[in-house]
N, C-alpha and C positions, 0 to 999 in steps of 0.2 A: 312642627317647627316652633312649638310653644317655648317661650323663654329663651330662645336662641340669642336674642339681643343682650341678655344678662350674663352670657357666658364669661366674658372677660372680667366683669365685676365679681362674679362668683369665684373665679379662679384667683382673685386678688392680685391681678397682674398690673392694673393701671398705675399703682404707686411705683412699680418698678420700671414700666415701659409704657407710658401713655399712648405712644404712637400705634401700638398694636390694635387699639380700638378702631383706628381708621381702616385697617385691613379687614377687621371683623365686620365693620359696618357695610363695606362694599360686598363682602362675601355673603352676608346674610341677605342684603337687598337682592342680589342676583339669585340666590337660592329660592327666595320667596316669589320673585317677579318673573324669572326667566327659565329656571331649571326644570320646572314641571316634574318634580320628583314624585315617584310613587310612594306608597306608605312605607315600604322597606327602605327606599332611598332616604326619606325624611328621618327615619330612625337611625340609619347608618351615618348620615351627615351629622346629626346631633351628637351621637356617640363619638364619632371621630374627632369633631372639633373640641368636645369636652376633654378627651384624652390628650390632645395636642396642647391645649391650654394648661392642663394640670401638669403635663410633662415639662412645659416651658417654665412654669413656676418652680418645679423641682430643680431644673437646670440652673436657674438663677440663684437658688439657694446653694447649690453645690459649688457654683463659681466663686463664692466668697471664701471657700476653703481650698481652692485649687490654684497652684502656682503654675503660670504658663511656662512651657518648655520651649526653648529656642532651638528648634530642630532645623536642619537643612530642608529645603523644599517648602511645601509639598510639591508633588507632581500632579498636575491636573490634566486628565484626558478629556477632550471635548471636541465638538463638531456638531453638525446638524443631527437631529435625532434619526435613528435608524441608519447611521453611516458607518457602523462597525466599531463604535466606541465600547460597547459591552464585550465584544469579541476580544479586542486588545486589552481591555481591563482585566478580563479573566486570564489571559496569557501572562501578563506582567505580574499579576498577583501570585503566580507560581514561584516568584523569586522570594527567598526567605527574608531579604532586606526590605522589601516593599510591603507595607502594611495598609490594608484597606478596612474601613468599617464594615462589619458583617450586618446582614439584615436584622438579626436578633438584637444587635447592639443599638441599631437605629430605632427599631420598633419598641424597645424597652429602655429608652434613654432617661427614664425618671431617676435612675440610680446606677451606680457602678457595681457590677458583680465582683465580689472579692474572694470567692471560693468556688469550687466545682459544683456544689449544690446550687448556689445562686445562679451560676451560668446555665445549668441544666434546666432550672425553673424558667428562666428567661427564654431559652430555646423552645421549650414545650409551649409556652404561651404564644410565642411567635408562630410556631407551626400551626397552632389552632387558628390563629388569625388568618394565616395564609390559606388554610383549608377553606375557611369561610369565603375568602376573596375568590378563590378558584371555583367554588360552587356558584358564586354570584356571577362570575365572568369566566365561563368555561374555556373561551378561546385564549385566555391570558397565558396559559401554560405553553402554547405554541408561539405566541407573539413576544412575550417578555416573561420567561420563566423565573420564578422567585423561589428561594429556599432559605430557611433560617440560617444556614451556614455558608451561603453565598455572599460575596462582597456586593454591596448595593450602592446606588448613586446618591449624590448630595441633595437632590431635590426633595428627598424625604427628610433631610436635616433642616433645610431652610423652611420647610412646612411648619416647624415649631415656632417660626416667626410669622406664620400665616402668609408667607410669600413663596408660592411654589406653583409651577405650571401643573403639578399633579392634581390640584383641585379642579382646574379647567379641563383636564383630560376626562374627568368622570362626570362632568355636568356642564350644561350650557350657561356659562358665566361671562357674558360679553363685557360688562363694565369692569369685572375683576381682571380680565385679560388685559384691558387697557391700563388698569391701575398698576399691575405688576410690570408692564412694559415701560411705564413712565416713572416708576418709583426707583429711588436709590435702594440698593441692597446692603447698605452699610450695616444696619442693625442685624440683617440676616447672616452676614458673615461674622459678626460678633458672636451670634448664637452658634454658628458653625465652629468657631474657634473654641468656644466653651466646651462643645461636644468633644472635639479632638483632645483638648487639654485634659478632660476628665478620663480619657482612655490612655493617656500617655504617662510614662514614668521616667525618672532620671536614668534608670537602668536600661531603658529600651535602646536597642541598636537598630533603629528602623528609620525609614523615610515614608511619610504618608503618601499613598497613591489614591487619588480621588478621581471621580468621574461624574460628569453631568453635561448633557448637551447645552443646558442653560448657561453654562459658564462662558459661552461665546459672547454673551451680552453683558458680562460683568467683569471685564478685564481690569478696569480701574479699581473697583472695590476689592477684587482679589489681590491686586498688587499692593494696595494700601494695607490690607490685613496681613498678607504674607509677602513681604518684600523679596524673599528669596524663592518665590514660586517659580516652577518650571511648567511649560505647557506643551502638550502633544495635541496637535490639531489633525483630525482626520477629515478628508474632503471627499464627498460623493455628490454626484449630480442630483440636485433637488428633485428632479422628475421621478426619481426612485424613492427618495426620503419622504416626500410629502404625502403620497398615497399611503405609504406604510404607517407613518405616525397618525394619519387620519383614521386608518383602520383600527389602530390601537385605541384611540380616543372614542371612536364609534362603538366599539365593543364594550369599553368600560362604561360608557353612558347608558347602554342598554341594561346594565345591571341596576341603575338608579332611576330610570325613567322609562315610561312606555311611549314617549314621544321624542324620537331622535331622528333628525334630518341629516343624512349623510352629506348633502351639499353644504349645509350650514357648518357642519364639522370641518369639511375641507376648506371652506373660506376662512374660518377662524384660525385653523392651523397654518394656512398659507400666509395670512396677514401677520400673525404673531412671529413666525420664524423668518419671514422676509425682513421684518424690522430688526430682529435679533442679528441676522447676518450682516445687515448694514452697520449695526453697532460694532460688530467685530472688525469690519473693514476700517471703521473710523478710529478704533482704539488699539489696533494691532501694533502700531509703532511704539506703544508704551512698553512693550516687552523687549528687553535686550536680546540680541540675536543669539547669544550663547545660552539663552534660557527658553528657546522655542524650537520645535521641529514640526514640519508638515509632512503628512503621509497621505497618499491617495488611497481611497477605498480598494480599488482594483489591485494595487500593489500589495496591500495588506492581505487580501484574500488569496492572491496568487502565490505570494512568497512571505508568509507570516513570520517565519524565523528570521529572514533577512530584515524585515521591518523592525523586529524586536532588537536585533543586534545594532541596527542603525541608531536606535534610541539609546542603547547602552553606551555606544561610542560617543554620542553627542553630549551626554550629561556629566561625566561618564559613570557607569555602574559596572562593577565586576560581575561576571557570570558565576554564580555559586554552583557547587557540586550537585549534580543530578538535575539541574535546571532544564537542560536540553531534553531529557527524557520526560520531564513533567509537561513541558509545553507541547511536545510531540503527541503525548497522550490526549491533551486537551484539544489540540487541533483535530485529531481523529474523532474525538467525541462530538465536537461541534459540527463537523462535516457530515456525520452520520445522522444528525437530527433533521427531521423534516421541518422546513420553514413554513410560515403562514402565507396564505395566498390573499391577494388584494388586487383591485383594479383601479387604474387611473380614472376611468370614466365614472366610477361610482361616486367620486368626491369632487370632480372638477368638470365644469360644463363644456369647456372648449379645449381642444388639443393644443398643446403648447402654452397653456395658461401659466403653469408653474415656471417654465423656462423663461417666459417673458418677465415675470415678477422677480426672478432671481438673476436677471441678466448681469448685474454688476458682480455678484458673487461668482457666477460661472466664469465670467471673463477673467476676474482677478486670479483665480486658482486654475484656470485653463482646464475646465471640466467639460 
């Protein structure tokens, strides 16, 4: 962890955004005092933070020469983690009009690829990074498969502002979890917008399709940054979501530390997402009714095509040629894959603990 405190200064970011030091200070403090990283974990944390800060500096430099494009949308898919958001994200991304950031674009956000050679290089670099991640966390391929050419979620974009639940998934960071729960994400969505602007052109005939469970707690910031934003909420009973996301975090942390307590992981995930769900309930009225649709997890899984058409009718979006065949193939592919296994009792001491903590959310959406 040597020289970790100097990362922001070395990246020359403080003159552009002094507030990033606050996030870095909390992160570094938790990595040193609570995470109990092994030697490999220390190396990877330092390398990862250095890359993110360097990339953020590059993004700030790029933003000076990028004109923002006033597109309709974007569309944000969100809901509690492990509630079917990735499944719907993949289905909707089959539409030619809906554009999502690819994993390679997020991983290599320090510049914009302008030709096929540059794109290929970025894809190869990303695939190498993903190979290393999957070696570190063997269960990740079953829990949350990633590929350089898959669309990926926004928490990896806001990580360039050092505000992302992804840090706390892979390490015990109790103070950082509280920090991001209590912080405004105004600066994070500014970075988010810089990223999208860099990938947009005047000639694009697209609408941005974005996905992140964390969006449930940032409705106000999203609406301020994207006044025309539309929202798709997927709702699943938290008694299924919380053990699943806890299992993801548990397996990620095993790659960075030799001391991982599943009950601590469960409590941290439960507390964080309970607070996030309450923020959703408090801010939901900020969204005009013509810009929001709610879908239950069971309806999405049982009748995915019907769910997709209900979204297109709501917003509205025309079904393009070949779309039906594309999503049918994706549905078949998803259903043929084996899911990961996890147990409620591995992460929570008492039966019904999750349901009790999420009582308001369950009642509001009749889950």
